[in-house]
NUSE-593688 format. One record per atom (N, C-alpha, C): x negated, y, z negated; residue number from 1. Coordinates in nm, 3 decimals, padded with zeros to 5 digits. Layout:
BEGIN
((X Y Z) NUM)
...
END
This chain:
BEGIN
((-01.853 -00.818 01.801) 1)
((-01.769 -00.807 01.684) 1)
((-01.623 -00.819 01.729) 1)
((-01.547 -00.904 01.661) 2)
((-01.406 -00.914 01.698) 2)
((-01.326 -00.802 01.630) 2)
((-01.201 -00.790 01.668) 3)
((-01.117 -00.680 01.621) 3)
((-01.097 -00.685 01.470) 3)
((-01.077 -00.803 01.415) 4)
((-01.059 -00.815 01.270) 4)
((-01.184 -00.767 01.196) 4)
((-01.301 -00.806 01.244) 5)
((-01.426 -00.760 01.183) 5)
((-01.438 -00.608 01.194) 5)
((-01.402 -00.553 01.310) 6)
((-01.407 -00.409 01.329) 6)
((-01.314 -00.340 01.228) 6)
((-01.194 -00.394 01.212) 7)
((-01.096 -00.335 01.121) 7)
((-01.146 -00.338 00.977) 7)
((-01.201 -00.449 00.934) 8)
((-01.255 -00.459 00.798) 8)
((-01.369 -00.359 00.780) 8)
((-01.456 -00.348 00.878) 9)
((-01.566 -00.251 00.869) 9)
((-01.512 -00.109 00.862) 9)
((-01.413 -00.076 00.949) 10)
((-01.356 00.060 00.947) 10)
((-01.295 00.089 00.811) 10)
((-01.217 -00.005 00.760) 11)
((-01.152 00.016 00.629) 11)
((-01.257 00.031 00.519) 11)
((-01.359 -00.050 00.520) 12)
((-01.465 -00.041 00.419) 12)
((-01.537 00.093 00.425) 12)
((-01.561 00.139 00.546) 13)
((-01.636 00.263 00.564) 13)
((-01.552 00.389 00.543) 13)
((-01.421 00.379 00.559) 14)
((-01.339 00.501 00.564) 14)
((-01.236 00.518 00.453) 14)
((-01.200 00.414 00.382) 15)
((-01.093 00.428 00.283) 15)
((-01.141 00.472 00.145) 15)
((-01.270 00.486 00.125) 16)
((-01.322 00.524 -00.007) 16)
((-01.275 00.663 -00.047) 16)
((-01.289 00.758 00.040) 17)
((-01.265 00.898 00.009) 17)
((-01.152 00.953 00.096) 17)
((-01.075 01.042 00.038) 18)
((-00.981 01.119 00.118) 18)
((-00.846 01.055 00.145) 18)
((-00.825 00.933 00.101) 19)
((-00.696 00.870 00.121) 19)
((-00.640 00.827 -00.014) 19)
((-00.534 00.895 -00.057) 20)
((-00.467 00.858 -00.181) 20)
((-00.387 00.731 -00.157) 20)
((-00.347 00.668 -00.264) 21)
((-00.270 00.544 -00.253) 21)
((-00.121 00.577 -00.242) 21)
((-00.086 00.648 -00.134) 22)
((00.054 00.683 -00.107) 22)
((00.088 00.638 00.034) 22)
((00.216 00.626 00.060) 23)
((00.259 00.585 00.194) 23)
((00.214 00.686 00.299) 23)
((00.229 00.816 00.270) 24)
((00.188 00.918 00.366) 24)
((00.038 00.911 00.394) 24)
((-00.040 00.891 00.291) 25)
((-00.184 00.883 00.308) 25)
((-00.223 00.759 00.388) 25)
((-00.158 00.647 00.364) 26)
((-00.189 00.525 00.439) 26)
((-00.143 00.537 00.584) 26)
((-00.035 00.611 00.609) 27)
((00.006 00.636 00.748) 27)
((-00.099 00.722 00.819) 27)
((-00.155 00.820 00.748) 28)
((-00.264 00.902 00.805) 28)
((-00.387 00.815 00.830) 28)
((-00.419 00.728 00.736) 29)
((-00.533 00.637 00.756) 29)
((-00.509 00.549 00.878) 29)
((-00.387 00.500 00.894) 30)
((-00.355 00.416 01.010) 30)
((-00.371 00.495 01.141) 30)
((-00.327 00.620 01.140) 31)
((-00.342 00.704 01.259) 31)
((-00.490 00.726 01.290) 31)
((-00.568 00.755 01.186) 32)
((-00.712 00.774 01.205) 32)
((-00.778 00.647 01.255) 32)
((-00.737 00.533 01.201) 33)
((-00.792 00.404 01.242) 33)
((-00.757 00.375 01.388) 33)
((-00.634 00.403 01.427) 34)
((-00.595 00.381 01.567) 34)
((-00.679 00.466 01.661) 34)
((-00.703 00.592 01.623) 35)
((-00.786 00.679 01.707) 35)
((-00.927 00.625 01.720) 35)
((-00.984 00.581 01.609) 36)
((-01.119 00.524 01.612) 36)
((-01.123 00.397 01.696) 36)
((-01.019 00.315 01.684) 37)
((-01.013 00.192 01.764) 37)
((-01.009 00.223 01.912) 37)
((-00.927 00.320 01.951) 38)
((-00.920 00.357 02.092) 38)
((-01.056 00.405 02.141) 38)
((-01.126 00.485 02.059) 39)
((-01.260 00.533 02.097) 39)
((-01.358 00.417 02.111) 39)
((-01.336 00.310 02.034) 40)
((-01.424 00.193 02.040) 40)
((-01.382 00.095 02.150) 40)
((-01.275 00.130 02.223) 41)
((-01.230 00.043 02.331) 41)
((-01.141 -00.071 02.287) 41)
((-01.082 -00.059 02.169) 42)
((-00.994 -00.164 02.115) 42)
((-00.850 -00.126 02.144) 42)
((-00.775 -00.218 02.200) 43)
((-00.635 -00.189 02.231) 43)
((-00.554 -00.183 02.102) 43)
((-00.450 -00.100 02.105) 44)
((-00.365 -00.087 01.987) 44)
((-00.292 -00.217 01.957) 44)
((-00.259 -00.293 02.059) 45)
((-00.192 -00.421 02.033) 45)
((-00.286 -00.519 01.964) 45)
((-00.414 -00.518 02.001) 46)
((-00.512 -00.604 01.934) 46)
((-00.533 -00.558 01.790) 46)
((-00.536 -00.427 01.768) 47)
((-00.552 -00.373 01.634) 47)
((-00.434 -00.412 01.546) 47)
((-00.312 -00.395 01.599) 48)
((-00.193 -00.432 01.522) 48)
((-00.191 -00.581 01.491) 48)
((-00.234 -00.663 01.585) 49)
((-00.239 -00.808 01.560) 49)
((-00.341 -00.840 01.450) 49)
((-00.455 -00.773 01.451) 50)
((-00.556 -00.795 01.348) 50)
((-00.506 -00.753 01.210) 50)
((-00.414 -00.656 01.209) 51)
((-00.356 -00.606 01.084) 51)
((-00.226 -00.678 01.048) 51)
((-00.200 -00.789 01.111) 52)
((-00.079 -00.868 01.087) 52)
((00.048 -00.789 01.113) 52)
((00.042 -00.696 01.210) 53)
((00.161 -00.627 01.257) 53)
((00.195 -00.497 01.188) 53)
((00.129 -00.462 01.078) 54)
((00.160 -00.338 01.006) 54)
((00.029 -00.279 00.955) 54)
((-00.029 -00.189 01.033) 55)
((-00.160 -00.136 01.001) 55)
((-00.161 -00.059 00.869) 55)
((-00.062 00.024 00.845) 56)
((-00.058 00.101 00.720) 56)
((-00.051 00.008 00.599) 56)
((00.029 -00.095 00.606) 57)
((00.040 -00.191 00.495) 57)
((-00.092 -00.267 00.478) 57)
((-00.154 -00.305 00.588) 58)
((-00.283 -00.374 00.582) 58)
((-00.386 -00.287 00.512) 58)
((-00.393 -00.160 00.550) 59)
((-00.490 -00.069 00.491) 59)
((-00.462 -00.046 00.342) 59)
((-00.335 -00.035 00.306) 60)
((-00.300 -00.019 00.164) 60)
((-00.344 -00.143 00.085) 60)
((-00.313 -00.261 00.138) 61)
((-00.354 -00.384 00.071) 61)
((-00.506 -00.394 00.061) 61)
((-00.574 -00.357 00.167) 62)
((-00.720 -00.361 00.166) 62)
((-00.773 -00.268 00.057) 62)
((-00.721 -00.146 00.054) 63)
((-00.765 -00.050 -00.047) 63)
((-00.735 -00.101 -00.187) 63)
((-00.615 -00.151 -00.209) 64)
((-00.575 -00.198 -00.343) 64)
((-00.654 -00.321 -00.386) 64)
((-00.671 -00.415 -00.296) 65)
((-00.726 -00.546 -00.333) 65)
((-00.877 -00.556 -00.318) 65)
((-00.936 -00.473 -00.235) 66)
((-01.080 -00.482 -00.211) 66)
((-01.151 -00.361 -00.272) 66)
((-01.113 -00.244 -00.230) 67)
((-01.187 -00.124 -00.272) 67)
((-01.157 -00.084 -00.416) 67)
((-01.031 -00.093 -00.458) 68)
((-00.992 -00.047 -00.590) 68)
((-01.001 -00.156 -00.695) 68)
((-01.030 -00.277 -00.654) 69)
((-01.042 -00.388 -00.750) 69)
((-01.169 -00.371 -00.833) 69)
((-01.170 -00.421 -00.955) 70)
((-01.293 -00.417 -01.034) 70)
((-01.408 -00.482 -00.956) 70)
((-01.518 -00.412 -00.946) 71)
((-01.632 -00.464 -00.871) 71)
((-01.621 -00.443 -00.722) 71)
((-01.514 -00.372 -00.676) 72)
((-01.495 -00.349 -00.533) 72)
((-01.599 -00.254 -00.478) 72)
((-01.597 -00.238 -00.345) 73)
((-01.696 -00.153 -00.280) 73)
((-01.677 -00.014 -00.327) 73)
END
């Protein structure tokens, strides 16, 4: 699995519950994601590259456009 696939899977599995759509919450999600990535052996630079350079913004967009969209996960 490449880093982008890992990131999409992490976001799909983890953003449903417990993260409000606020900047502070998305920063917490990014911190949690970075910790999980390190545990999975993924470098933070690879993770940031997969998130187009801004992990919190990527996660917010993912939540807004994928999870919170009508018919989303």
